C-alpha positions in Angstrom: -8.6 24.3 -18.1 -12.2 23.7 -17.0 -12.7 22.2 -13.6 -15.8 20.2 -12.5 -17.4 19.8 -9.1 -16.6 16.4 -7.4 -18.0 15.9 -3.9 -16.0 13.6 -1.6 -18.3 10.6 -0.8 -16.0 8.3 1.1 -12.6 8.5 2.9 -10.7 5.7 4.6 -7.1 5.0 5.8 -5.6 2.5 3.4 -2.1 2.5 5.1 -0.4 4.7 7.6 0.7 6.9 4.8 -2.1 6.6 2.2 -5.7 7.7 2.5 -8.4 6.4 0.0 -10.8 8.9 -1.4 -13.9 8.4 -3.6 -15.2 11.3 -5.6 -18.7 11.4 -7.1 -18.6 12.8 -10.6 -21.0 13.6 -13.4 -21.5 10.8 -16.0 -19.4 12.6 -18.7 -16.5 12.8 -16.3 -16.7 9.2 -15.3 -16.9 8.2 -19.0 -13.6 10.1 -19.6 -11.9 7.5 -17.3 -10.6 5.2 -20.0 -7.2 4.0 -18.9 -6.0 2.2 -15.7 -3.8 4.6 -13.7 -5.2 7.7 -15.6 -4.4 11.0 -13.9 -6.7 13.8 -12.9 -5.9 17.4 -12.1 -7.3 18.8 -8.9 -7.6 22.6 -8.3 -6.2 23.6 -4.9 -7.5 26.4 -2.7 -4.3 28.4 -3.4 -5.0 28.4 -7.1 -2.4 25.7 -7.8 -3.1 22.2 -8.9 -2.2 18.6 -7.9 -2.3 15.4 -9.9 -3.7 12.1 -8.7 -3.7 8.7 -10.4 -7.1 7.0 -10.4 -7.1 3.7 -8.5 -10.4 2.2 -9.7 -11.0 0.5 -13.0 -12.3 2.5 -16.0 -16.0 2.4 -16.4 -17.1 2.4 -12.8 -20.1 4.7 -12.9 -20.0 8.1 -11.3 -17.1 7.4 -9.0 -13.4 8.1 -9.1 -11.1 6.5 -6.5 -7.6 7.6 -5.6 -5.0 7.0 -2.9 -3.6 10.3 -1.5 -0.3 10.6 0.3 -1.2 12.2 3.6 2.0 14.2 3.5 1.4 15.4 -0.1 -0.9 18.0 -1.7 -3.1 20.1 0.6 -6.5 18.7 -0.2 -9.4 18.3 2.1 -9.7 14.6 3.0 -13.2 14.5 4.6 -16.6 13.2 3.5 -18.8 16.1 2.3 -15.8 18.2 1.1 -15.8 19.3 -2.5 -12.9 19.0 -4.9 -12.6 20.7 -8.3 -11.2 18.3 -10.8 
C-alpha cells in the first residue's frame, strides 16, 4: 500500500473522549474522498496501521477531517505533526 504525506493543520477537543484533527492532503487524495464516512488507513510509527472514518463531507478541497478516540491508536495529535495516510 502506498502512503501519502498529510500534515496535521488543526487539532481541537470535540468531547472529553474525542479529538478533532484536520489533515492537509494533495488534491488527488482529497478527490478520492467520495463517500460520507469513508475510511482512511494511517501508517503508525511502529509499522502498523490504524483506520479512521472521515468526518467531513466529500469534496472539501485539500482537507480531511476525522474524530480520534484519545484512548485509541497511538497517533500524534498536535498541529505540525505529519501523518502518512
